KOLRO-247878 format. One line per 2 residues: number of its first residue (from 1); their letters; for each residue x, y, z of N, C-alpha, C. Coordinates in pm, 1 decimal. Layout:
<nodes>
NUM = a = X/Y/Z/X/Y/Z/X/Y/Z; ...
</nodes>
This chain:
<nodes>
1 = me = 84.9/-119.5/0.0/0.0/0.0/0.0/88.8/125.1/0.0; 61.0/216.5/-89.0/136.8/341.9/-93.6/102.6/428.7/28.1
3 = ln = 203.0/497.6/78.8/181.3/581.1/196.2/98.7/704.5/161.2; 5.9/738.2/248.4/-74.7/858.3/233.2/-7.2/970.1/311.8
5 = ln = 62.6/1058.9/243.7/144.8/1159.6/309.9/96.1/1300.7/279.4; 95.1/1383.0/383.1/68.5/1525.6/365.6/196.9/1605.4/352.1
7 = rp = 306.8/1547.5/400.9/438.7/1608.0/386.0/542.1/1495.1/386.0; 665.1/1522.5/351.2/764.1/1415.4/339.0/784.1/1338.6/469.8
9 = lv = 816.6/1210.8/453.4/847.8/1122.7/565.5/987.9/1066.4/542.9; 1077.8/1091.1/638.5/1215.6/1042.7/627.7/1233.0/917.7/712.5
11 = fl = 1272.3/808.9/647.2/1310.6/687.7/718.3/1460.6/695.6/744.6; 1502.4/662.5/866.8/1644.5/670.7/897.8/1691.5/546.6/970.7
13 = dl = 1819.3/516.5/949.9/1884.3/411.3/1025.9/2028.3/451.9/1049.7; 2078.7/422.7/1169.5/2214.3/461.1/1208.0/2295.4/337.4/1244.5
15 = et = 2421.6/337.7/1203.6/2519.6/245.4/1258.3/2611.5/330.3/1345.6; 2644.5/280.7/1462.9/2708.3/365.8/1563.2/2824.1/295.3/1633.8
17 = tg = 2890.1/371.2/1720.3/2998.4/314.1/1801.2/2944.7/236.4/1920.5; 2816.2/249.1/1950.0/2755.7/182.2/2065.0/2611.5/224.1/2080.9
19 = ik = 2555.4/197.5/2197.1/2411.7/218.5/2216.8/2379.4/327.3/2319.0; 2479.6/403.4/2359.9/2456.2/510.9/2456.0/2437.7/643.0/2382.2
21 = va = 2317.1/695.4/2390.2/2283.6/816.7/2315.1/2373.8/933.5/2353.4; 2406.7/945.1/2480.7/2482.1/1061.6/2528.4/2628.8/1059.3/2487.3
23 = td = 2684.8/940.9/2465.5/2829.9/934.3/2445.0/2872.4/866.9/2315.3; 2787.4/787.9/2254.4/2828.5/719.4/2131.5/2804.4/806.5/2008.7
25 = ri = 2862.3/764.4/1897.5/2864.8/846.4/1775.9/2819.5/765.5/1654.4; 2777.3/838.1/1552.4/2734.3/776.7/1426.9/2855.8/744.5/1340.7
27 = ve = 2856.6/624.7/1281.1/2961.4/590.1/1184.6/2903.7/571.6/1043.6; 2774.5/549.2/1035.2/2708.2/541.6/904.2/2561.8/575.7/923.8
29 = lc = 2504.1/642.5/825.1/2361.6/672.2/831.9/2300.6/662.7/693.0; 2173.3/630.4/693.0/2096.2/632.8/568.1/1965.8/705.3/594.3
31 = ll = 1932.9/797.7/506.4/1806.9/870.6/511.4/1731.9/847.2/380.6; 1612.1/794.9/391.4/1525.5/775.7/274.3/1408.1/871.2/287.5
33 = rv = 1404.7/971.3/199.8/1298.3/1072.2/204.3/1190.0/1035.1/102.6; 1071.5/1005.6/155.4/956.7/974.2/70.5/867.5/1097.5/66.9
35 = na = 851.5/1155.6/-49.6/775.1/1279.3/-64.0/625.7/1251.3/-78.7; 546.8/1355.4/-61.7/401.7/1341.2/-65.6/352.9/1290.6/-201.6
37 = dg = 428.6/1319.2/-308.3/389.0/1272.3/-441.2/439.2/1131.0/-471.4; 501.7/1067.6/-373.0/550.2/931.7/-390.9/694.2/920.8/-438.4
39 = sr = 755.5/1031.7/-478.9/894.9/1028.1/-522.1/986.8/1008.7/-401.7; 1106.9/958.0/-427.9/1198.1/924.7/-318.8/1337.7/978.8/-346.4
41 = ki = 1405.4/1014.2/-239.2/1546.6/1050.2/-244.6/1616.6/976.9/-131.0; 1735.0/928.2/-155.7/1807.0/854.5/-53.5/1946.9/911.8/-35.9
43 = kt = 1991.4/919.1/86.7/2123.9/971.9/117.2/2189.6/876.2/216.1; 2303.8/820.5/177.8/2378.5/728.2/263.4/2519.5/781.3/280.5
45 = lr = 2563.4/794.6/404.6/2695.1/851.4/432.9/2764.4/772.5/542.6; 2895.4/759.8/529.9/2976.3/714.0/641.2/3038.2/836.0/708.5
47 = ik = 3049.8/826.7/839.1/3089.9/940.4/920.9/3211.4/902.9/1005.8; 3308.0/991.7/1013.1/3419.7/972.5/1105.4/3372.7/1013.0/1244.9
49 = pg = 3365.1/919.0/1339.0/3298.9/949.8/1466.5/3380.0/1034.6/1563.0; 3511.9/1041.2/1544.5/3593.4/1118.8/1636.7/3633.7/1042.9/1761.1
51 = ip = 3584.1/920.6/1776.3/3624.3/832.0/1885.0/3647.0/693.9/1824.1; 3725.4/607.9/1889.0/3748.8/473.4/1834.1/3619.4/393.2/1824.4
53 = ip = 3610.6/312.2/1720.1/3496.4/221.9/1704.7/3529.4/92.7/1778.8; 3455.8/58.4/1883.7/3486.5/-63.6/1959.2/3472.5/-188.8/1872.0
55 = se = 3549.8/-288.9/1905.0/3547.8/-412.9/1826.5/3410.3/-478.8/1830.3; 3340.2/-466.2/1944.4/3208.3/-528.3/1952.1/3107.4/-458.6/1859.6
57 = at = 3127.0/-327.5/1834.3/3041.1/-257.2/1739.7/3076.2/-298.2/1596.5; 3204.7/-308.5/1567.7/3249.0/-353.2/1435.0/3196.2/-492.3/1404.8
59 = ai = 3189.8/-578.4/1506.3/3139.7/-714.1/1486.7/2995.3/-714.6/1439.3; 2921.5/-608.4/1471.4/2780.9/-599.9/1431.0/2766.3/-539.4/1291.4
61 = hg = 2829.3/-422.7/1268.3/2806.9/-354.4/1140.0/2924.0/-365.0/1043.2; 3038.2/-416.7/1087.8/3150.5/-439.6/997.4/3232.3/-317.4/962.6
63 = it = 3208.5/-204.2/1028.6/3278.3/-79.5/996.4/3392.0/-58.3/1095.8; 3512.4/-34.3/1043.6/3630.7/-15.7/1127.8/3676.4/129.4/1125.8
65 = de = 3769.9/161.7/1212.9/3829.4/295.8/1213.7/3892.8/327.6/1079.3; 3957.9/228.7/1019.6/4022.4/247.2/889.4/3919.9/282.3/781.6
67 = dv = 3801.4/222.7/789.2/3697.2/246.4/688.7/3648.6/390.5/686.9; 3656.4/460.3/801.4/3596.8/593.6/810.4/3699.9/704.4/830.5
69 = ka = 3828.3/670.2/825.7/3929.0/771.5/858.3/3929.3/888.0/759.5; 3886.4/865.8/634.7/3883.0/973.6/535.7/3742.9/1031.3/516.7
71 = cp = 3648.5/987.9/599.3/3509.7/1033.2/586.8/3490.2/1164.2/662.7; 3385.8/1239.1/630.3/3361.4/1365.5/701.3/3314.1/1341.8/843.7
73 = af = 3343.8/1435.1/930.9/3284.6/1434.5/1064.3/3138.2/1477.4/1053.2; 3057.7/1444.0/1153.0/2915.6/1478.0/1145.9/2895.8/1628.3/1131.6
75 = ae = 2977.1/1705.7/1201.1/2961.7/1851.1/1196.5/2978.6/1906.1/1054.8; 3057.6/1837.0/972.2/3081.8/1883.1/835.7/2961.0/1863.4/745.2
77 = va = 2872.5/1769.6/779.9/2756.3/1740.5/694.1/2625.3/1771.5/765.9; 2633.5/1826.6/886.1/2513.6/1846.8/967.8/2411.4/1937.3/899.8
79 = he = 2457.5/2048.0/843.0/2362.7/2139.9/777.8/2298.7/2075.2/654.7; 2377.1/1998.6/582.3/2324.9/1928.0/464.4/2216.8/1827.4/505.0
81 = la = 2241.0/1755.5/612.8/2144.4/1655.8/659.6/2018.9/1722.4/714.3; 2036.8/1831.4/787.2/1921.4/1903.2/841.9/1832.5/1955.9/729.0
83 = af = 1895.7/2004.8/622.8/1818.8/2054.2/507.6/1744.2/1939.8/439.5; 1807.9/1823.0/430.1/1745.2/1706.7/366.5/1619.6/1664.7/443.0
85 = md = 1622.0/1683.5/576.4/1508.8/1642.0/659.9/1418.1/1758.0/698.3; 1439.1/1873.8/637.8/1360.8/1992.2/673.6/1212.7/1969.5/645.9
87 = nc = 1128.8/2004.4/743.2/983.4/1994.4/731.1/937.4/1852.5/702.8; 1009.3/1754.5/756.6/974.9/1614.1/735.4/934.4/1548.0/866.8
89 = dm = 840.3/1456.7/857.6/817.3/1365.1/967.1/926.9/1258.0/960.1; 937.7/1174.8/1065.6/1049.2/1080.7/1072.5/999.5/941.2/1109.0
91 = ag = 1069.0/838.8/1055.4/1029.5/700.2/1080.9/1153.2/612.7/1086.6; 1141.7/501.7/1158.7/1252.5/407.4/1166.7/1213.5/288.2/1251.3
93 = yn = 1308.2/197.7/1269.1/1285.7/78.2/1350.5/1357.1/98.4/1483.3; 1281.1/109.3/1590.7/1332.7/147.3/1722.8/1386.1/290.3/1720.9
95 = sn = 1334.9/369.9/1629.9/1388.0/505.1/1609.1/1350.8/601.8/1720.6; 1233.9/585.2/1780.4/1195.3/676.4/1888.1/1285.9/661.1/2009.4
97 = hf = 1333.8/539.3/2029.4/1417.0/510.6/2146.3/1564.5/537.6/2120.3; 1609.0/520.4/1995.2/1753.3/526.2/1970.0/1793.0/621.2/1857.0
99 = di = 1749.3/593.9/1733.5/1803.4/666.8/1618.4/1774.9/816.4/1623.5; 1651.1/853.1/1653.8/1616.7/995.4/1656.8/1687.1/1067.2/1771.9
101 = pl = 1683.5/1014.4/1895.4/1759.2/1082.5/2002.6/1908.1/1096.0/1972.3; 1968.0/993.0/1908.7/2111.7/999.0/1885.3/2147.1/1099.4/1776.1
103 = iv = 2068.0/1104.4/1668.8/2100.0/1199.1/1562.4/2074.8/1343.0/1609.7; 1974.2/1362.0/1694.3/1951.4/1494.8/1752.5/2070.2/1533.8/1839.8
105 = ee = 2123.8/1438.2/1914.5/2241.8/1463.0/1997.1/2359.6/1507.2/1910.6; 2376.5/1442.1/1795.7/2484.9/1478.4/1704.2/2464.2/1620.3/1648.1
107 = fl = 2339.5/1653.6/1615.3/2311.1/1790.0/1567.4/2345.2/1893.7/1674.3; 2309.9/1864.6/1797.5/2338.0/1959.2/1905.8/2488.5/1975.7/1925.6
109 = ra = 2565.1/1867.3/1917.4/2710.4/1877.4/1929.0/2768.7/1963.0/1817.5; 2704.8/1954.4/1700.5/2753.0/2029.6/1584.4/2703.6/2173.6/1584.6
111 = gv = 2623.3/2211.6/1683.4/2571.8/2347.7/1690.4/2457.6/2375.7/1596.3; 2388.9/2268.8/1550.6/2275.0/2283.7/1460.0/2146.8/2261.1/1539.1
113 = df = 2059.3/2358.2/1538.9/1933.4/2348.2/1612.2/1832.5/2273.5/1525.4; 1830.2/2142.4/1539.0/1739.2/2058.0/1460.8/1605.7/2053.3/1533.7
115 = dl = 1511.0/2130.6/1486.2/1384.3/2149.8/1555.7/1292.2/2029.3/1534.9; 1245.6/1970.6/1645.1/1153.3/1856.8/1638.6/1007.2/1898.6/1652.0
117 = kg = 985.5/2025.3/1683.6/849.7/2072.4/1708.4/760.9/2052.4/1584.5; 645.5/1989.4/1606.0/549.3/1970.6/1498.6/573.2/1847.6/1412.9
119 = rr = 685.0/1781.8/1430.7/711.8/1660.7/1352.5/636.0/1541.9/1413.7; 607.6/1445.6/1328.6/549.0/1319.3/1375.3/654.5/1210.0/1363.1
121 = fv = 649.8/1113.5/1456.0/750.7/1008.0/1460.7/682.0/871.3/1453.7; 717.8/794.1/1354.2/660.4/660.8/1334.7/767.4/556.8/1365.9
123 = di = 746.8/479.4/1472.0/841.8/375.9/1510.1/784.4/240.1/1470.2; 842.8/179.9/1366.7/791.6/55.1/1311.8/803.2/-58.4/1411.6
125 = qn = 907.6/-55.9/1495.2/922.6/-160.3/1596.1/808.0/-156.3/1696.0; 767.4/-37.7/1737.8/657.5/-26.9/1833.7/526.9/-78.9/1774.8
127 = if = 504.9/-51.4/1646.2/384.9/-104.5/1579.7/389.3/-257.2/1580.3; 507.1/-311.7/1544.0/526.0/-456.5/1540.2/500.4/-519.2/1676.5
129 = hk = 559.3/-462.2/1781.1/546.1/-521.1/1914.4/404.1/-509.5/1969.1; 334.9/-400.8/1935.5/197.6/-385.7/1983.6/100.6/-477.8/1908.9
131 = me = 123.2/-492.4/1777.7/34.3/-576.6/1697.6/68.9/-724.8/1709.1; 195.1/-755.5/1738.2/240.1/-894.9/1751.9/311.0/-909.8/1886.3
133 = pr = 236.6/-907.1/1996.5/300.3/-911.8/2128.8/386.4/-1036.3/2146.2; 495.2/-1019.5/2220.7/590.5/-1128.9/2241.3/589.0/-1173.7/2387.8
135 = nl = 469.2/-1190.4/2443.3/459.0/-1239.5/2579.9/416.7/-1386.6/2578.2; 405.8/-1445.5/2694.6/375.3/-1588.1/2703.6/238.6/-1620.3/2644.4
137 = aa = 139.5/-1535.4/2670.8/5.4/-1560.8/2618.5/4.9/-1559.8/2465.8; 80.9/-1465.7/2406.3/88.3/-1458.1/2260.6/159.2/-1580.5/2203.2
139 = ay = 266.5/-1623.7/2269.6/337.1/-1743.2/2224.0/247.3/-1866.4/2232.7; 170.3/-1877.0/2338.6/78.9/-1990.7/2357.3/-26.9/-1993.4/2246.6
141 = kf = -77.8/-1876.6/2211.6/-176.8/-1867.3/2104.5/-113.7/-1902.2/1969.7; 8.1/-1852.0/1945.9/73.5/-1872.9/1816.2/112.2/-2019.9/1795.7
143 = yc = 177.5/-2078.8/1895.1/230.0/-2214.0/1877.9/127.9/-2323.4/1908.5; 41.8/-2299.1/2007.0/-50.8/-2403.5/2051.6/-195.6/-2376.7/2011.7
145 = nk = -221.6/-2257.3/1960.3/-356.6/-2216.0/1921.0/-454.9/-2229.2/2037.3; -407.8/-2189.3/2156.7/-490.5/-2193.2/2276.2/-484.0/-2058.8/2346.9
147 = el = -592.0/-2025.1/2416.0/-591.2/-1907.4/2501.2/-533.7/-1946.2/2637.0; -448.2/-1861.7/2691.7/-386.2/-1889.8/2820.7/-480.2/-1845.3/2932.4
149 = en = -544.2/-1942.5/2996.8/-632.0/-1912.8/3109.3/-547.1/-1898.3/3236.4; -590.8/-1810.7/3324.2/-519.6/-1787.4/3450.6/-374.6/-1746.1/3429.8
151 = ah = -353.4/-1658.6/3330.5/-218.3/-1608.2/3306.1/-163.2/-1544.8/3432.3; -33.9/-1561.5/3451.6/39.8/-1509.6/3566.8/14.8/-1589.0/3694.1
153 = sa = -52.6/-1703.3/3681.5/-45.9/-1798.2/3792.4/69.7/-1891.7/3758.8; 147.1/-1927.3/3858.5/270.6/-2002.5/3833.6/243.5/-2133.7/3761.7
155 = ea = 139.2/-2204.9/3802.4/113.0/-2336.1/3743.8/69.5/-2325.1/3598.3; -23.3/-2233.9/3569.2/-70.8/-2218.4/3432.1/42.5/-2176.1/3339.4
157 = dt = 125.7/-2082.6/3384.9/236.3/-2034.5/3302.0/340.4/-2144.3/3278.6; 365.5/-2225.4/3381.8/464.3/-2332.2/3368.7/418.3/-2437.6/3269.8
159 = ia = 292.5/-2480.1/3279.7/239.5/-2580.6/3188.3/237.3/-2527.3/3045.2; 198.6/-2400.1/3029.8/196.1/-2339.8/2896.2/335.8/-2335.7/2835.3
161 = tf = 435.9/-2303.6/2916.3/573.7/-2297.9/2867.3/618.8/-2435.0/2817.5; 586.0/-2539.9/2892.3/618.0/-2676.9/2851.8/552.0/-2709.9/2717.9
163 = ei = 425.0/-2676.1/2702.8/353.1/-2706.9/2579.6/407.5/-2626.9/2461.1; 450.8/-2502.4/2487.3/507.0/-2420.4/2379.9/634.6/-2483.4/2325.9
165 = lq = 722.2/-2530.8/2415.4/845.6/-2593.8/2368.0/814.3/-2717.1/2284.2; 718.3/-2796.8/2327.2/679.8/-2912.2/2246.9/634.2/-2869.2/2107.6
167 = aq = 554.3/-2764.0/2104.8/503.0/-2715.2/1976.0/613.8/-2655.5/1890.2; 711.6/-2588.5/1953.2/823.2/-2531.6/1877.8/904.8/-2640.6/1809.5
169 = ld = 922.2/-2753.1/1876.3/997.3/-2862.9/1816.7/928.8/-2913.0/1689.6; 797.2/-2914.6/1689.3/723.2/-2953.3/1568.8/726.7/-2841.6/1463.8
171 = hy = 703.5/-2718.7/1510.6/691.9/-2605.0/1418.6/822.1/-2578.6/1342.5; 936.4/-2590.6/1411.5/1064.7/-2557.1/1351.1/1146.6/-2679.8/1310.4
173 = nq = 1082.7/-2796.0/1306.2/1152.4/-2916.9/1264.6/1210.2/-2899.9/1123.9; 1342.0/-2915.0/1112.8/1414.5/-2902.5/985.1/1415.2/-2759.3/929.7
175 = te = 1381.8/-2661.1/1013.7/1383.8/-2521.7/970.6/1525.4/-2465.9/980.5; 1572.5/-2401.7/873.8/1708.0/-2347.1/872.0/1713.9/-2211.5/940.9
177 = fk = 1827.8/-2185.8/1002.9/1854.2/-2058.4/1069.4/1993.1/-2010.9/1028.5; 2004.6/-1882.4/991.8/2134.1/-1824.5/955.8/2178.7/-1730.5/1066.3
179 = dk = 2297.6/-1754.4/1123.5/2345.8/-1669.2/1231.5/2415.8/-1545.5/1176.3; 2470.3/-1461.2/1266.1/2530.8/-1335.0/1224.4/2652.3/-1353.9/1134.9
181 = kg = 2715.1/-1469.4/1142.5/2831.8/-1497.5/1059.2/2794.5/-1562.9/926.9; 2664.2/-1581.9/905.2/2618.9/-1643.4/780.7/2616.1/-1795.0/784.7
183 = vi = 2642.9/-1852.6/901.6/2642.0/-1998.0/913.9/2497.7/-2047.4/922.9; 2464.6/-2144.8/838.6/2328.5/-2198.6/834.3/2323.0/-2331.5/909.5
185 = sk = 2223.8/-2345.3/995.9/2205.6/-2469.5/1070.2/2056.4/-2494.6/1088.7; 2025.2/-2609.1/1147.7/1887.9/-2642.4/1185.8/1889.2/-2664.0/1337.3
187 = pv = 1883.6/-2555.3/1414.1/1915.6/-2562.6/1557.1/1804.3/-2610.1/1648.5; 1678.3/-2601.6/1606.2/1568.6/-2639.4/1695.2/1542.8/-2789.0/1678.8
189 = vn = 1612.5/-2864.6/1761.4/1603.7/-3010.1/1756.2/1570.8/-3062.4/1895.1; 1528.9/-3186.5/1900.2/1484.1/-3245.8/2025.9/1603.7/-3292.5/2109.0
191 = dv = 1681.9/-3195.7/2152.1/1802.2/-3221.8/2229.5/1824.0/-3102.6/2321.9; 1827.3/-3126.5/2452.5/1830.9/-3016.4/2549.2/1958.9/-2935.0/2536.8
193 = ka = 2073.0/-3000.0/2514.5/2198.1/-2925.3/2500.4/2191.0/-2831.6/2380.5; 2140.9/-2880.9/2267.7/2130.3/-2797.7/2148.4/2034.2/-2682.0/2170.3
195 = ls = 1922.1/-2708.1/2236.7/1825.2/-2601.6/2264.5/1883.5/-2499.0/2361.2; 1960.5/-2546.9/2458.7/2024.7/-2454.9/2553.4/2123.8/-2364.6/2481.6
197 = df = 2206.1/-2423.1/2395.6/2304.4/-2343.7/2321.8/2236.2/-2238.7/2234.5; 2127.7/-2277.7/2167.3/2060.3/-2186.8/2074.4/1984.4/-2076.9/2147.3
199 = sf = 1934.5/-2105.7/2267.0/1850.0/-2007.7/2336.5/1929.9/-1901.4/2409.9; 2062.3/-1915.7/2415.9/2144.7/-1811.8/2476.2/2178.8/-1705.4/2373.2
201 = tn = 2157.3/-1577.3/2409.5/2200.5/-1467.4/2324.2/2350.7/-1449.3/2336.3; 2399.3/-1448.2/2458.3/2542.3/-1445.2/2487.1/2574.1/-1560.0/2581.2
203 = ka = 2696.3/-1609.3/2574.7/2739.3/-1710.9/2668.4/2778.8/-1640.8/2797.4; 2694.4/-1653.8/2898.0/2712.4/-1577.4/3020.4/2801.7/-1651.4/3119.2
205 = ad = 2884.2/-1575.2/3189.1/2967.2/-1631.4/3295.6/2892.5/-1629.2/3428.0; 2807.1/-1525.6/3446.4/2722.0/-1522.1/3564.5/2578.6/-1546.4/3521.6
207 = li = 2488.7/-1556.8/3616.4/2352.2/-1594.5/3582.0/2277.5/-1487.2/3505.2; 2304.2/-1361.6/3536.3/2223.9/-1252.9/3480.4/2281.6/-1195.9/3351.7
209 = gh = 2407.6/-1227.7/3321.8/2468.8/-1178.8/3198.4/2546.4/-1050.5/3212.3; 2582.1/-1013.5/3334.6/2668.8/-896.5/3352.6/2811.4/-925.8/3306.5
211 = vi = 2848.8/-1052.6/3312.4/2979.8/-1097.1/3264.9/2956.3/-1208.5/3163.2; 3010.7/-1191.1/3043.4/2992.1/-1290.3/2937.9/3127.9/-1334.4/2884.5
213 = yd = 3127.1/-1439.7/2804.6/3249.1/-1486.8/2740.1/3257.8/-1428.5/2599.8; 3377.0/-1380.7/2560.8/3395.0/-1332.6/2423.8/3429.8/-1449.9/2332.7
215 = ek = 3466.4/-1419.7/2208.6/3493.1/-1524.5/2110.8/3613.9/-1609.3/2148.7; 3701.4/-1555.4/2235.0/3819.1/-1630.4/2279.2/3794.4/-1700.0/2413.5
217 = nv = 3666.6/-1700.5/2456.1/3626.3/-1764.1/2580.9/3685.9/-1694.3/2704.0; 3707.8/-1563.6/2691.0/3757.6/-1481.6/2801.0/3639.8/-1406.1/2863.0
219 = ev = 3633.5/-1399.7/2996.1/3524.7/-1327.3/3062.3/3541.2/-1177.2/3041.0; 3436.1/-1112.6/2990.0/3438.2/-968.3/2967.7/3314.1/-906.2/3031.0
221 = fn = 3326.2/-780.0/3067.1/3210.1/-708.8/3120.9/3108.2/-684.1/3010.3; 2981.7/-693.8/3046.8/2872.4/-672.0/2951.4/2788.2/-550.4/2991.6
223 = fg = 2849.7/-457.4/3065.2/2779.4/-337.2/3109.8/2881.8/-228.5/3141.2; 2833.4/-106.9/3151.6/2911.3/3.1/3206.6/3028.8/50.2/3122.6
225 = kh = 3114.1/126.8/3184.6/3223.8/193.2/3113.8/3329.0/95.5/3062.9; 3332.6/-25.5/3118.6/3431.1/-125.0/3076.2/3367.2/-235.5/2992.1
227 = kg = 3251.3/-208.1/2935.4/3182.4/-309.9/2855.4/3273.0/-357.7/2742.2; 3285.0/-489.4/2728.6/3367.8/-548.0/2624.9/3511.7/-572.5/2666.3
229 = ka = 3549.6/-523.7/2783.4/3687.5/-540.7/2830.9/3697.6/-664.5/2920.6; 3813.1/-729.1/2916.4/3835.7/-847.1/2999.1/3830.6/-808.9/3146.6
231 = va = 3755.7/-885.7/3223.4/3738.9/-856.7/3365.2/3873.6/-855.7/3437.2; 3954.7/-955.2/3409.5/4085.1/-964.6/3476.0/4172.1/-843.9/3444.4
233 = dv = 4167.9/-797.8/3318.3/4249.3/-681.5/3279.3/4203.0/-556.0/3353.3; 4071.4/-540.3/3367.1/4017.5/-422.7/3436.1/4058.8/-423.8/3582.4
235 = fr = 4051.8/-539.3/3645.2/4087.9/-547.5/3786.7/4236.2/-519.7/3808.9; 4319.2/-553.5/3709.0/4461.6/-524.0/3722.1/4489.4/-375.0/3706.8
237 = se = 4420.3/-311.9/3609.6/4447.1/-170.7/3582.2/4368.8/-76.2/3673.0; 4254.7/-123.5/3723.9/4169.3/-39.5/3809.2/4111.9/-124.3/3923.0
239 = ps = 4193.6/-155.7/4023.1/4149.3/-243.0/4133.3/4024.2/-192.7/4203.9; 4004.7/-62.2/4205.8/3888.6/-7.2/4276.7/3756.4/-46.6/4211.6
241 = yy = 3761.9/-88.8/4084.6/3638.1/-127.1/4015.6/3578.5/-252.8/4079.5; 3664.8/-342.3/4122.0/3617.4/-461.8/4193.6/3548.1/-420.5/4323.4
243 = dw = 3608.4/-329.6/4396.8/3548.9/-283.1/4522.7/3414.0/-218.0/4499.0; 3403.4/-141.7/4390.0/3275.8/-76.7/4357.7/3167.6/-180.3/4329.8
245 = im = 3202.1/-285.5/4255.3/3105.0/-390.9/4226.4/3057.8/-457.1/4355.6; 3152.0/-487.4/4443.4/3117.2/-558.5/4566.7/3029.8/-474.1/4659.7
247 = ks = 3041.4/-341.8/4651.0/2962.7/-253.4/4737.7/2829.7/-212.7/4672.9; 2814.4/-241.4/4544.3/2694.1/-200.2/4472.3/2589.6/-311.4/4472.9
249 = ef = 2472.2/-279.4/4418.4/2359.6/-373.4/4423.3/2362.5/-470.7/4305.7; 2471.2/-544.8/4293.3/2479.1/-651.7/4195.1/2434.7/-782.4/4260.3
251 = pl = 2382.9/-876.9/4181.6/2344.9/-1006.8/4239.6/2464.9/-1076.1/4304.7; 2438.7/-1153.0/4407.7/2545.6/-1226.1/4475.0/2614.0/-1323.3/4378.6
253 = st = 2536.4/-1377.0/4283.1/2595.6/-1469.3/4186.3/2698.9/-1398.6/4099.7; 2672.0/-1272.1/4064.4/2768.9/-1194.6/3986.8/2893.0/-1165.3/4070.3
255 = kk = 2871.9/-1127.0/4196.3/2985.6/-1098.2/4284.3/3072.0/-1222.3/4304.1; 3008.3/-1338.1/4309.2/3083.0/-1462.3/4325.6/3171.9/-1488.3/4204.5
257 = vv = 3118.9/-1462.8/4084.6/3195.1/-1485.7/3962.2/3312.8/-1389.4/3951.4; 3289.0/-1259.7/3974.5/3398.4/-1163.4/3960.1/3504.2/-1184.2/4069.3
259 = ta = 3460.8/-1230.1/4185.6/3558.7/-1259.8/4291.0/3648.0/-1376.0/4249.7; 3588.6/-1477.9/4189.0/3667.4/-1591.8/4142.1/3768.8/-1548.2/4036.7
261 = ik = 3727.8/-1457.6/3948.6/3819.8/-1408.2/3845.6/3933.2/-1329.0/3909.7; 3897.7/-1245.5/4005.6/4000.4/-1166.2/4074.3/4100.5/-1256.2/4147.4
263 = lr = 4048.6/-1356.4/4218.0/4136.0/-1447.9/4291.3/4223.2/-1529.5/4196.9; 4167.2/-1567.3/4085.0/4244.9/-1642.3/3985.2/4361.8/-1559.0/3936.0
265 = gf = 4335.9/-1430.4/3911.3/4442.9/-1340.7/3868.4/4546.0/-1320.7/3976.6; 4500.1/-1311.2/4100.8/4591.4/-1294.1/4213.9/4681.5/-1415.8/4229.0
267 = nk = 4622.6/-1533.6/4213.4/4700.9/-1656.7/4226.6/4805.4/-1668.0/4116.1; 4769.4/-1623.4/3994.1/4865.5/-1625.2/3884.6/4982.9/-1533.3/3914.7
269 = es = 4952.1/-1414.7/3969.3/5058.5/-1321.2/4002.9/5149.1/-1380.2/4111.3; 5087.4/-1452.3/4206.9/5166.2/-1513.8/4313.4/5260.7/-1618.3/4257.4
271 = vk = 5211.3/-1697.0/4160.0/5294.4/-1798.4/4097.3/5410.5/-1734.5/4025.2; 5383.5/-1624.1/3953.3/5488.1/-1554.6/3882.3/5594.0/-1504.9/3980.0
273 = te = 5550.9/-1453.0/4091.0/5645.1/-1401.5/4191.8/5735.6/-1513.5/4243.5; 5673.6/-1627.4/4268.2/5750.3/-1740.4/4320.5/5849.9/-1793.3/4216.5
275 = lf = 5808.4/-1792.9/4089.5/5894.2/-1846.6/3985.0/6011.4/-1755.0/3955.0; 5986.8/-1625.0/3967.5/6091.3/-1531.9/3927.9/6142.5/-1451.9/4047.4
</nodes>
């Protein structure tokens, strides 16, 4: 269906150095301007962010510091981009939460007053989540074609979860899945180890996922200012960070894991001292 527009609608997507609106930067952007008459203009640019691109961000979008070293800084193209989006409504996927706040932040850093007053914002992800809810009752209806009675009672929810897994094994039998590296497999099989491996987003070292394993099976922080850094390395360079974790409201299971890592590092240092 063609869009019914009274004024242009700009679809945008950003690739960035991270997910923190206040501190991360754009490394690539695309703006698709759909005009009221149905005509379209598209603008795609890579941006030199002015800060290093973390390896975990590169792993997602494939853009390195080398790729953008000759590209313009955002401030150099800010007026051009603002003009492209002048008098336009805006749309994107998760754009209300991330893309729009971050690009506005970049405009403000560049000294460009990008006025949002009077604009409308269409977030396609919010439409998707509202129309296709991803809660237990929705999963029960989708996979089992049943209404979940007594939702949020422990017994009803537990039985429904069991039935959903049974239905998933039938629904996805021999179904192919392509991971981020392009590897194709058929992961939903009647094997608990395989299902456990597939259902993890990250391989967590603690129960909640504050500490995860990287591709080299090294424990790294999955939060805060040291996100992506090896826990042992952080404790060596900034011992007070361990003390802060232990005094803060982290789960005891997380504190147990980071303590084990710290002690392991301490024992290694002791061995080195004894050997040399």
